[in-house]
mmCIF file of the N, C-alpha and C atoms, coordinates in Angstrom:
data_MODEL
# 
_entry.id   MODEL 
# 
loop_
_atom_site.group_PDB 
_atom_site.id 
_atom_site.type_symbol 
_atom_site.label_atom_id 
_atom_site.label_alt_id 
_atom_site.label_comp_id 
_atom_site.label_asym_id 
_atom_site.label_entity_id 
_atom_site.label_seq_id 
_atom_site.pdbx_PDB_ins_code 
_atom_site.Cartn_x 
_atom_site.Cartn_y 
_atom_site.Cartn_z 
_atom_site.occupancy 
_atom_site.B_iso_or_equiv 
_atom_site.pdbx_formal_charge 
_atom_site.auth_seq_id 
_atom_site.auth_comp_id 
_atom_site.auth_asym_id 
_atom_site.auth_atom_id 
_atom_site.pdbx_PDB_model_num 
ATOM 1   N N  . MET A 1 1  ? 0.786   -1.258 -0.046  1.00 0.00 ? 1  MET A N  1 
ATOM 2   C CA . MET A 1 1  ? 0.106   -0.096 -0.047  1.00 0.00 ? 1  MET A CA 1 
ATOM 3   C C  . MET A 1 1  ? 0.940   1.232  -0.096  1.00 0.00 ? 1  MET A C  1 
ATOM 4   N N  . PRO A 1 2  ? 0.564   2.157  -0.871  1.00 0.00 ? 2  PRO A N  1 
ATOM 5   C CA . PRO A 1 2  ? 1.183   3.394  -0.916  1.00 0.00 ? 2  PRO A CA 1 
ATOM 6   C C  . PRO A 1 2  ? 1.264   4.165  0.515   1.00 0.00 ? 2  PRO A C  1 
ATOM 7   N N  . ASP A 1 3  ? 2.187   5.008  0.498   1.00 0.00 ? 3  ASP A N  1 
ATOM 8   C CA . ASP A 1 3  ? 2.212   5.824  1.808   1.00 0.00 ? 3  ASP A CA 1 
ATOM 9   C C  . ASP A 1 3  ? 1.072   6.836  1.894   1.00 0.00 ? 3  ASP A C  1 
ATOM 10  N N  . ILE A 1 4  ? 0.337   6.765  3.036   1.00 0.00 ? 4  ILE A N  1 
ATOM 11  C CA . ILE A 1 4  ? -0.819  7.732  3.164   1.00 0.00 ? 4  ILE A CA 1 
ATOM 12  C C  . ILE A 1 4  ? -0.583  8.451  4.386   1.00 0.00 ? 4  ILE A C  1 
ATOM 13  N N  . ASP A 1 5  ? -0.559  9.731  3.998   1.00 0.00 ? 5  ASP A N  1 
ATOM 14  C CA . ASP A 1 5  ? -0.350  10.720 5.200   1.00 0.00 ? 5  ASP A CA 1 
ATOM 15  C C  . ASP A 1 5  ? -1.512  10.620 6.141   1.00 0.00 ? 5  ASP A C  1 
ATOM 16  N N  . PRO A 1 6  ? -1.126  10.590 7.359   1.00 0.00 ? 6  PRO A N  1 
ATOM 17  C CA . PRO A 1 6  ? -2.228  10.369 8.547   1.00 0.00 ? 6  PRO A CA 1 
ATOM 18  C C  . PRO A 1 6  ? -2.772  11.805 8.838   1.00 0.00 ? 6  PRO A C  1 
ATOM 19  N N  . ASN A 1 7  ? -2.110  12.770 8.430   1.00 0.00 ? 7  ASN A N  1 
ATOM 20  C CA . ASN A 1 7  ? -2.473  14.171 8.775   1.00 0.00 ? 7  ASN A CA 1 
ATOM 21  C C  . ASN A 1 7  ? -3.515  14.657 7.676   1.00 0.00 ? 7  ASN A C  1 
ATOM 22  N N  . THR A 1 8  ? -3.918  14.031 6.827   1.00 0.00 ? 8  THR A N  1 
ATOM 23  C CA . THR A 1 8  ? -4.841  14.573 5.736   1.00 0.00 ? 8  THR A CA 1 
ATOM 24  C C  . THR A 1 8  ? -5.975  13.614 5.779   1.00 0.00 ? 8  THR A C  1 
ATOM 25  N N  . ASP A 1 9  ? -7.030  13.979 4.854   1.00 0.00 ? 9  ASP A N  1 
ATOM 26  C CA . ASP A 1 9  ? -8.267  12.884 4.645   1.00 0.00 ? 9  ASP A CA 1 
ATOM 27  C C  . ASP A 1 9  ? -7.896  11.835 4.073   1.00 0.00 ? 9  ASP A C  1 
ATOM 28  N N  . GLN A 1 10 ? -7.733  10.676 4.696   1.00 0.00 ? 10 GLN A N  1 
ATOM 29  C CA . GLN A 1 10 ? -7.332  9.435  4.144   1.00 0.00 ? 10 GLN A CA 1 
ATOM 30  C C  . GLN A 1 10 ? -8.166  8.846  3.003   1.00 0.00 ? 10 GLN A C  1 
ATOM 31  N N  . LEU A 1 11 ? -9.476  9.051  3.226   1.00 0.00 ? 11 LEU A N  1 
ATOM 32  C CA . LEU A 1 11 ? -10.391 8.619  2.244   1.00 0.00 ? 11 LEU A CA 1 
ATOM 33  C C  . LEU A 1 11 ? -10.206 9.183  0.911   1.00 0.00 ? 11 LEU A C  1 
ATOM 34  N N  . THR A 1 12 ? -9.840  10.545 0.743   1.00 0.00 ? 12 THR A N  1 
ATOM 35  C CA . THR A 1 12 ? -9.545  11.289 -0.209  1.00 0.00 ? 12 THR A CA 1 
ATOM 36  C C  . THR A 1 12 ? -8.123  10.602 -0.959  1.00 0.00 ? 12 THR A C  1 
ATOM 37  N N  . GLN A 1 13 ? -7.296  10.319 -0.093  1.00 0.00 ? 13 GLN A N  1 
ATOM 38  C CA . GLN A 1 13 ? -6.157  9.750  -0.505  1.00 0.00 ? 13 GLN A CA 1 
ATOM 39  C C  . GLN A 1 13 ? -6.361  8.433  -1.269  1.00 0.00 ? 13 GLN A C  1 
ATOM 40  N N  . PHE A 1 14 ? -7.276  7.516  -0.674  1.00 0.00 ? 14 PHE A N  1 
ATOM 41  C CA . PHE A 1 14 ? -7.458  6.459  -1.253  1.00 0.00 ? 14 PHE A CA 1 
ATOM 42  C C  . PHE A 1 14 ? -8.311  6.384  -2.480  1.00 0.00 ? 14 PHE A C  1 
ATOM 43  N N  . ARG A 1 15 ? -9.145  7.258  -2.552  1.00 0.00 ? 15 ARG A N  1 
ATOM 44  C CA . ARG A 1 15 ? -9.874  7.566  -3.769  1.00 0.00 ? 15 ARG A CA 1 
ATOM 45  C C  . ARG A 1 15 ? -9.022  8.144  -4.792  1.00 0.00 ? 15 ARG A C  1 
ATOM 46  N N  . GLU A 1 16 ? -8.049  8.899  -4.691  1.00 0.00 ? 16 GLU A N  1 
ATOM 47  C CA . GLU A 1 16 ? -7.085  9.250  -5.670  1.00 0.00 ? 16 GLU A CA 1 
ATOM 48  C C  . GLU A 1 16 ? -6.304  8.155  -6.248  1.00 0.00 ? 16 GLU A C  1 
ATOM 49  N N  . ILE A 1 17 ? -6.067  7.096  -5.312  1.00 0.00 ? 17 ILE A N  1 
ATOM 50  C CA . ILE A 1 17 ? -5.444  5.798  -5.711  1.00 0.00 ? 17 ILE A CA 1 
ATOM 51  C C  . ILE A 1 17 ? -6.132  5.097  -6.634  1.00 0.00 ? 17 ILE A C  1 
ATOM 52  N N  . CYS A 1 18 ? -7.426  5.112  -6.327  1.00 0.00 ? 18 CYS A N  1 
ATOM 53  C CA . CYS A 1 18 ? -8.398  4.127  -7.067  1.00 0.00 ? 18 CYS A CA 1 
ATOM 54  C C  . CYS A 1 18 ? -8.870  4.922  -8.476  1.00 0.00 ? 18 CYS A C  1 
ATOM 55  N N  . GLU A 1 19 ? -8.611  6.077  -8.566  1.00 0.00 ? 19 GLU A N  1 
ATOM 56  C CA . GLU A 1 19 ? -9.309  6.960  -9.635  1.00 0.00 ? 19 GLU A CA 1 
ATOM 57  C C  . GLU A 1 19 ? -8.722  6.262  -10.940 1.00 0.00 ? 19 GLU A C  1 
ATOM 58  N N  . PRO A 1 20 ? -7.399  5.962  -11.260 1.00 0.00 ? 20 PRO A N  1 
ATOM 59  C CA . PRO A 1 20 ? -7.117  5.242  -12.508 1.00 0.00 ? 20 PRO A CA 1 
ATOM 60  C C  . PRO A 1 20 ? -7.882  4.029  -12.978 1.00 0.00 ? 20 PRO A C  1 
ATOM 61  N N  . LYS A 1 21 ? -8.342  3.321  -11.956 1.00 0.00 ? 21 LYS A N  1 
ATOM 62  C CA . LYS A 1 21 ? -9.199  2.119  -12.282 1.00 0.00 ? 21 LYS A CA 1 
ATOM 63  C C  . LYS A 1 21 ? -10.666 2.541  -12.663 1.00 0.00 ? 21 LYS A C  1 
ATOM 64  N N  . MET A 1 22 ? -11.013 3.703  -12.341 1.00 0.00 ? 22 MET A N  1 
ATOM 65  C CA . MET A 1 22 ? -12.405 4.042  -12.653 1.00 0.00 ? 22 MET A CA 1 
ATOM 66  C C  . MET A 1 22 ? -12.588 4.943  -13.998 1.00 0.00 ? 22 MET A C  1 
ATOM 67  N N  . ALA A 1 23 ? -11.350 4.702  -14.902 1.00 0.00 ? 23 ALA A N  1 
ATOM 68  C CA . ALA A 1 23 ? -11.398 5.425  -16.156 1.00 0.00 ? 23 ALA A CA 1 
ATOM 69  C C  . ALA A 1 23 ? -12.567 5.417  -16.990 1.00 0.00 ? 23 ALA A C  1 
ATOM 70  N N  . LYS A 1 24 ? -13.177 4.103  -17.139 1.00 0.00 ? 24 LYS A N  1 
ATOM 71  C CA . LYS A 1 24 ? -14.393 3.986  -17.840 1.00 0.00 ? 24 LYS A CA 1 
ATOM 72  C C  . LYS A 1 24 ? -15.618 4.779  -17.383 1.00 0.00 ? 24 LYS A C  1 
ATOM 73  N N  . PHE A 1 25 ? -15.783 4.918  -15.845 1.00 0.00 ? 25 PHE A N  1 
ATOM 74  C CA . PHE A 1 25 ? -16.883 5.593  -15.340 1.00 0.00 ? 25 PHE A CA 1 
ATOM 75  C C  . PHE A 1 25 ? -16.711 7.059  -15.715 1.00 0.00 ? 25 PHE A C  1 
ATOM 76  N N  . LYS A 1 26 ? -15.382 7.600  -15.473 1.00 0.00 ? 26 LYS A N  1 
ATOM 77  C CA . LYS A 1 26 ? -14.921 8.992  -15.501 1.00 0.00 ? 26 LYS A CA 1 
ATOM 78  C C  . LYS A 1 26 ? -15.326 9.466  -17.001 1.00 0.00 ? 26 LYS A C  1 
ATOM 79  N N  . GLU A 1 27 ? -14.821 8.531  -17.972 1.00 0.00 ? 27 GLU A N  1 
ATOM 80  C CA . GLU A 1 27 ? -15.024 8.855  -19.267 1.00 0.00 ? 27 GLU A CA 1 
ATOM 81  C C  . GLU A 1 27 ? -16.614 9.005  -19.711 1.00 0.00 ? 27 GLU A C  1 
ATOM 82  N N  . ALA A 1 28 ? -17.359 8.087  -19.202 1.00 0.00 ? 28 ALA A N  1 
ATOM 83  C CA . ALA A 1 28 ? -18.829 8.340  -19.413 1.00 0.00 ? 28 ALA A CA 1 
ATOM 84  C C  . ALA A 1 28 ? -19.386 9.524  -18.894 1.00 0.00 ? 28 ALA A C  1 
ATOM 85  N N  . LEU A 1 29 ? -18.998 10.021 -17.715 1.00 0.00 ? 29 LEU A N  1 
ATOM 86  C CA . LEU A 1 29 ? -19.283 11.272 -16.967 1.00 0.00 ? 29 LEU A CA 1 
ATOM 87  C C  . LEU A 1 29 ? -18.809 12.414 -17.932 1.00 0.00 ? 29 LEU A C  1 
ATOM 88  N N  . GLU A 1 30 ? -17.581 12.336 -18.452 1.00 0.00 ? 30 GLU A N  1 
ATOM 89  C CA . GLU A 1 30 ? -17.033 13.544 -19.095 1.00 0.00 ? 30 GLU A CA 1 
ATOM 90  C C  . GLU A 1 30 ? -17.812 13.539 -20.480 1.00 0.00 ? 30 GLU A C  1 
ATOM 91  N N  . GLU A 1 31 ? -18.165 12.374 -21.114 1.00 0.00 ? 31 GLU A N  1 
ATOM 92  C CA . GLU A 1 31 ? -18.902 12.542 -22.443 1.00 0.00 ? 31 GLU A CA 1 
ATOM 93  C C  . GLU A 1 31 ? -20.304 13.098 -22.179 1.00 0.00 ? 31 GLU A C  1 
ATOM 94  N N  . CYS A 1 32 ? -20.846 12.628 -20.994 1.00 0.00 ? 32 CYS A N  1 
ATOM 95  C CA . CYS A 1 32 ? -22.266 13.392 -20.672 1.00 0.00 ? 32 CYS A CA 1 
ATOM 96  C C  . CYS A 1 32 ? -22.143 14.729 -20.365 1.00 0.00 ? 32 CYS A C  1 
ATOM 97  N N  . ASN A 1 33 ? -21.130 15.417 -19.589 1.00 0.00 ? 33 ASN A N  1 
ATOM 98  C CA . ASN A 1 33 ? -20.911 16.716 -19.538 1.00 0.00 ? 33 ASN A CA 1 
ATOM 99  C C  . ASN A 1 33 ? -20.754 17.545 -20.881 1.00 0.00 ? 33 ASN A C  1 
ATOM 100 N N  . GLU A 1 34 ? -19.991 16.842 -21.679 1.00 0.00 ? 34 GLU A N  1 
ATOM 101 C CA . GLU A 1 34 ? -19.840 17.493 -23.071 1.00 0.00 ? 34 GLU A CA 1 
ATOM 102 C C  . GLU A 1 34 ? -21.058 17.574 -23.601 1.00 0.00 ? 34 GLU A C  1 
ATOM 103 N N  . ARG A 1 35 ? -21.865 16.610 -23.782 1.00 0.00 ? 35 ARG A N  1 
ATOM 104 C CA . ARG A 1 35 ? -23.154 16.544 -24.506 1.00 0.00 ? 35 ARG A CA 1 
ATOM 105 C C  . ARG A 1 35 ? -24.169 17.639 -23.841 1.00 0.00 ? 35 ARG A C  1 
ATOM 106 N N  . VAL A 1 36 ? -24.297 17.644 -22.537 1.00 0.00 ? 36 VAL A N  1 
ATOM 107 C CA . VAL A 1 36 ? -25.158 18.615 -21.894 1.00 0.00 ? 36 VAL A CA 1 
ATOM 108 C C  . VAL A 1 36 ? -24.781 19.961 -22.208 1.00 0.00 ? 36 VAL A C  1 
ATOM 109 N N  . ASN A 1 37 ? -23.187 20.154 -21.983 1.00 0.00 ? 37 ASN A N  1 
ATOM 110 C CA . ASN A 1 37 ? -22.773 21.677 -22.160 1.00 0.00 ? 37 ASN A CA 1 
ATOM 111 C C  . ASN A 1 37 ? -22.936 21.984 -23.786 1.00 0.00 ? 37 ASN A C  1 
ATOM 112 N N  . GLY A 1 38 ? -23.101 21.008 -24.724 1.00 0.00 ? 38 GLY A N  1 
ATOM 113 C CA . GLY A 1 38 ? -23.139 21.517 -25.944 1.00 0.00 ? 38 GLY A CA 1 
ATOM 114 C C  . GLY A 1 38 ? -24.792 21.755 -26.426 1.00 0.00 ? 38 GLY A C  1 
ATOM 115 N N  . LYS A 1 39 ? -25.559 21.352 -25.714 1.00 0.00 ? 39 LYS A N  1 
ATOM 116 C CA . LYS A 1 39 ? -26.959 21.721 -25.911 1.00 0.00 ? 39 LYS A CA 1 
ATOM 117 C C  . LYS A 1 39 ? -27.675 22.544 -24.752 1.00 0.00 ? 39 LYS A C  1 
ATOM 118 N N  . PRO A 1 40 ? -27.740 23.753 -25.367 1.00 0.00 ? 40 PRO A N  1 
ATOM 119 C CA . PRO A 1 40 ? -28.299 24.867 -24.599 1.00 0.00 ? 40 PRO A CA 1 
ATOM 120 C C  . PRO A 1 40 ? -29.842 24.480 -24.316 1.00 0.00 ? 40 PRO A C  1 
ATOM 121 N N  . GLY A 1 41 ? -30.336 24.725 -23.122 1.00 0.00 ? 41 GLY A N  1 
ATOM 122 C CA . GLY A 1 41 ? -31.466 24.486 -22.670 1.00 0.00 ? 41 GLY A CA 1 
ATOM 123 C C  . GLY A 1 41 ? -32.023 23.046 -22.652 1.00 0.00 ? 41 GLY A C  1 
ATOM 124 N N  . THR A 1 42 ? -31.184 22.153 -22.600 1.00 0.00 ? 42 THR A N  1 
ATOM 125 C CA . THR A 1 42 ? -31.420 20.810 -22.374 1.00 0.00 ? 42 THR A CA 1 
ATOM 126 C C  . THR A 1 42 ? -31.814 20.464 -20.961 1.00 0.00 ? 42 THR A C  1 
ATOM 127 N N  . LEU A 1 43 ? -32.678 19.498 -20.818 1.00 0.00 ? 43 LEU A N  1 
ATOM 128 C CA . LEU A 1 43 ? -33.233 19.048 -19.568 1.00 0.00 ? 43 LEU A CA 1 
ATOM 129 C C  . LEU A 1 43 ? -32.236 17.792 -19.161 1.00 0.00 ? 43 LEU A C  1 
ATOM 130 N N  . GLU A 1 44 ? -31.431 17.397 -20.029 1.00 0.00 ? 44 GLU A N  1 
ATOM 131 C CA . GLU A 1 44 ? -30.679 16.127 -19.323 1.00 0.00 ? 44 GLU A CA 1 
ATOM 132 C C  . GLU A 1 44 ? -29.631 16.737 -18.389 1.00 0.00 ? 44 GLU A C  1 
ATOM 133 N N  . THR A 1 45 ? -29.447 15.728 -17.527 1.00 0.00 ? 45 THR A N  1 
ATOM 134 C CA . THR A 1 45 ? -28.512 15.982 -16.485 1.00 0.00 ? 45 THR A CA 1 
ATOM 135 C C  . THR A 1 45 ? -27.566 14.858 -16.600 1.00 0.00 ? 45 THR A C  1 
ATOM 136 N N  . CYS A 1 46 ? -26.467 14.810 -15.820 1.00 0.00 ? 46 CYS A N  1 
ATOM 137 C CA . CYS A 1 46 ? -25.362 13.720 -15.686 1.00 0.00 ? 46 CYS A CA 1 
ATOM 138 C C  . CYS A 1 46 ? -25.492 13.070 -14.478 1.00 0.00 ? 46 CYS A C  1 
ATOM 139 N N  . HIS A 1 47 ? -26.642 13.021 -13.856 1.00 0.00 ? 47 HIS A N  1 
ATOM 140 C CA . HIS A 1 47 ? -26.849 12.748 -12.515 1.00 0.00 ? 47 HIS A CA 1 
ATOM 141 C C  . HIS A 1 47 ? -26.376 11.311 -12.260 1.00 0.00 ? 47 HIS A C  1 
ATOM 142 N N  . GLN A 1 48 ? -27.042 10.348 -13.150 1.00 0.00 ? 48 GLN A N  1 
ATOM 143 C CA . GLN A 1 48 ? -26.629 8.997  -13.253 1.00 0.00 ? 48 GLN A CA 1 
ATOM 144 C C  . GLN A 1 48 ? -25.298 8.549  -13.421 1.00 0.00 ? 48 GLN A C  1 
ATOM 145 N N  . GLU A 1 49 ? -24.653 9.366  -14.255 1.00 0.00 ? 49 GLU A N  1 
ATOM 146 C CA . GLU A 1 49 ? -23.084 8.914  -14.524 1.00 0.00 ? 49 GLU A CA 1 
ATOM 147 C C  . GLU A 1 49 ? -22.385 9.533  -13.304 1.00 0.00 ? 49 GLU A C  1 
ATOM 148 N N  . MET A 1 50 ? -22.719 10.516 -12.681 1.00 0.00 ? 50 MET A N  1 
ATOM 149 C CA . MET A 1 50 ? -21.928 10.847 -11.523 1.00 0.00 ? 50 MET A CA 1 
ATOM 150 C C  . MET A 1 50 ? -22.154 10.007 -10.369 1.00 0.00 ? 50 MET A C  1 
ATOM 151 N N  . ILE A 1 51 ? -23.410 9.474  -10.189 1.00 0.00 ? 51 ILE A N  1 
ATOM 152 C CA . ILE A 1 51 ? -23.537 8.372  -9.324  1.00 0.00 ? 51 ILE A CA 1 
ATOM 153 C C  . ILE A 1 51 ? -22.890 7.231  -9.607  1.00 0.00 ? 51 ILE A C  1 
ATOM 154 N N  . ASP A 1 52 ? -22.858 6.650  -10.729 1.00 0.00 ? 52 ASP A N  1 
ATOM 155 C CA . ASP A 1 52 ? -22.064 5.494  -11.109 1.00 0.00 ? 52 ASP A CA 1 
ATOM 156 C C  . ASP A 1 52 ? -20.592 5.671  -10.611 1.00 0.00 ? 52 ASP A C  1 
ATOM 157 N N  . TYR A 1 53 ? -19.870 6.752  -11.040 1.00 0.00 ? 53 TYR A N  1 
ATOM 158 C CA . TYR A 1 53 ? -18.671 6.998  -10.735 1.00 0.00 ? 53 TYR A CA 1 
ATOM 159 C C  . TYR A 1 53 ? -18.220 7.151  -9.335  1.00 0.00 ? 53 TYR A C  1 
ATOM 160 N N  . ILE A 1 54 ? -18.884 7.793  -8.555  1.00 0.00 ? 54 ILE A N  1 
ATOM 161 C CA . ILE A 1 54 ? -18.665 7.977  -7.124  1.00 0.00 ? 54 ILE A CA 1 
ATOM 162 C C  . ILE A 1 54 ? -18.983 6.602  -6.721  1.00 0.00 ? 54 ILE A C  1 
ATOM 163 N N  . ASN A 1 55 ? -19.942 5.826  -6.834  1.00 0.00 ? 55 ASN A N  1 
ATOM 164 C CA . ASN A 1 55 ? -20.200 4.567  -6.397  1.00 0.00 ? 55 ASN A CA 1 
ATOM 165 C C  . ASN A 1 55 ? -19.030 3.605  -6.558  1.00 0.00 ? 55 ASN A C  1 
ATOM 166 N N  . GLN A 1 56 ? -18.690 3.677  -7.811  1.00 0.00 ? 56 GLN A N  1 
ATOM 167 C CA . GLN A 1 56 ? -17.476 2.757  -8.079  1.00 0.00 ? 56 GLN A CA 1 
ATOM 168 C C  . GLN A 1 56 ? -16.168 3.233  -7.389  1.00 0.00 ? 56 GLN A C  1 
ATOM 169 N N  . LEU A 1 57 ? -16.040 4.478  -7.365  1.00 0.00 ? 57 LEU A N  1 
ATOM 170 C CA . LEU A 1 57 ? -14.785 5.127  -6.718  1.00 0.00 ? 57 LEU A CA 1 
ATOM 171 C C  . LEU A 1 57 ? -14.868 4.599  -5.217  1.00 0.00 ? 57 LEU A C  1 
ATOM 172 N N  . ASP A 1 58 ? -15.931 4.742  -4.547  1.00 0.00 ? 58 ASP A N  1 
ATOM 173 C CA . ASP A 1 58 ? -16.136 4.477  -3.068  1.00 0.00 ? 58 ASP A CA 1 
ATOM 174 C C  . ASP A 1 58 ? -15.971 2.935  -3.013  1.00 0.00 ? 58 ASP A C  1 
ATOM 175 N N  . HIS A 1 59 ? -16.452 2.131  -3.820  1.00 0.00 ? 59 HIS A N  1 
ATOM 176 C CA . HIS A 1 59 ? -16.368 0.709  -3.777  1.00 0.00 ? 59 HIS A CA 1 
ATOM 177 C C  . HIS A 1 59 ? -14.866 0.269  -3.623  1.00 0.00 ? 59 HIS A C  1 
ATOM 178 N N  . CYS A 1 60 ? -14.155 0.877  -4.295  1.00 0.00 ? 60 CYS A N  1 
ATOM 179 C CA . CYS A 1 60 ? -12.720 0.519  -4.408  1.00 0.00 ? 60 CYS A CA 1 
ATOM 180 C C  . CYS A 1 60 ? -11.989 1.305  -3.083  1.00 0.00 ? 60 CYS A C  1 
ATOM 181 N N  . ALA A 1 61 ? -12.383 2.435  -2.951  1.00 0.00 ? 61 ALA A N  1 
ATOM 182 C CA . ALA A 1 61 ? -11.555 3.152  -1.860  1.00 0.00 ? 61 ALA A CA 1 
ATOM 183 C C  . ALA A 1 61 ? -12.022 2.628  -0.256  1.00 0.00 ? 61 ALA A C  1 
ATOM 184 N N  . MET A 1 62 ? -13.289 2.343  -0.214  1.00 0.00 ? 62 MET A N  1 
ATOM 185 C CA . MET A 1 62 ? -13.817 2.205  1.283   1.00 0.00 ? 62 MET A CA 1 
ATOM 186 C C  . MET A 1 62 ? -13.046 0.986  1.834   1.00 0.00 ? 62 MET A C  1 
ATOM 187 N N  . PRO A 1 63 ? -12.907 -0.100 1.360   1.00 0.00 ? 63 PRO A N  1 
ATOM 188 C CA . PRO A 1 63 ? -12.124 -1.431 1.954   1.00 0.00 ? 63 PRO A CA 1 
ATOM 189 C C  . PRO A 1 63 ? -10.633 -0.919 2.444   1.00 0.00 ? 63 PRO A C  1 
ATOM 190 N N  . LYS A 1 64 ? -10.109 -0.172 1.596   1.00 0.00 ? 64 LYS A N  1 
ATOM 191 C CA . LYS A 1 64 ? -8.643  0.161  1.890   1.00 0.00 ? 64 LYS A CA 1 
ATOM 192 C C  . LYS A 1 64 ? -8.795  1.188  3.122   1.00 0.00 ? 64 LYS A C  1 
ATOM 193 N N  . ALA A 1 65 ? -9.695  2.142  3.023   1.00 0.00 ? 65 ALA A N  1 
ATOM 194 C CA . ALA A 1 65 ? -9.838  2.973  4.284   1.00 0.00 ? 65 ALA A CA 1 
ATOM 195 C C  . ALA A 1 65 ? -10.186 2.306  5.347   1.00 0.00 ? 65 ALA A C  1 
ATOM 196 N N  . PHE A 1 66 ? -11.202 1.390  5.489   1.00 0.00 ? 66 PHE A N  1 
ATOM 197 C CA . PHE A 1 66 ? -11.287 0.657  6.719   1.00 0.00 ? 66 PHE A CA 1 
ATOM 198 C C  . PHE A 1 66 ? -10.029 -0.138 7.182   1.00 0.00 ? 66 PHE A C  1 
ATOM 199 N N  . LYS A 1 67 ? -9.581  -0.602 6.279   1.00 0.00 ? 67 LYS A N  1 
ATOM 200 C CA . LYS A 1 67 ? -8.271  -1.458 6.685   1.00 0.00 ? 67 LYS A CA 1 
ATOM 201 C C  . LYS A 1 67 ? -7.272  -0.786 7.384   1.00 0.00 ? 67 LYS A C  1 
ATOM 202 N N  . SER A 1 68 ? -7.000  0.561  6.931   1.00 0.00 ? 68 SER A N  1 
ATOM 203 C CA . SER A 1 68 ? -6.132  1.322  7.544   1.00 0.00 ? 68 SER A CA 1 
ATOM 204 C C  . SER A 1 68 ? -6.626  1.938  8.866   1.00 0.00 ? 68 SER A C  1 
ATOM 205 N N  . LEU A 1 69 ? -7.696  1.768  9.399   1.00 0.00 ? 69 LEU A N  1 
ATOM 206 C CA . LEU A 1 69 ? -8.105  2.405  10.661  1.00 0.00 ? 69 LEU A CA 1 
ATOM 207 C C  . LEU A 1 69 ? -7.581  1.705  11.695  1.00 0.00 ? 69 LEU A C  1 
ATOM 208 N N  . LYS A 1 70 ? -7.256  2.226  12.742  1.00 0.00 ? 70 LYS A N  1 
ATOM 209 C CA . LYS A 1 70 ? -6.388  1.668  14.018  1.00 0.00 ? 70 LYS A CA 1 
ATOM 210 C C  . LYS A 1 70 ? -7.377  1.614  15.058  1.00 0.00 ? 70 LYS A C  1 
# 
């Protein structure tokens, strides 16, 4: 496990470690954002893509975070 700074938010650090594995979900979110930003007045949101991305990111990070608890 990489060095984790105990003086900063460890969950954020674990999410950063997991982020490269979530490229598929981040790409879907970015594509949605581009689509929404390209359509003025659209009712489409990227809510589901954001939920999917954060859910997968936390699914990866949480076990690491709990394992590091003392």
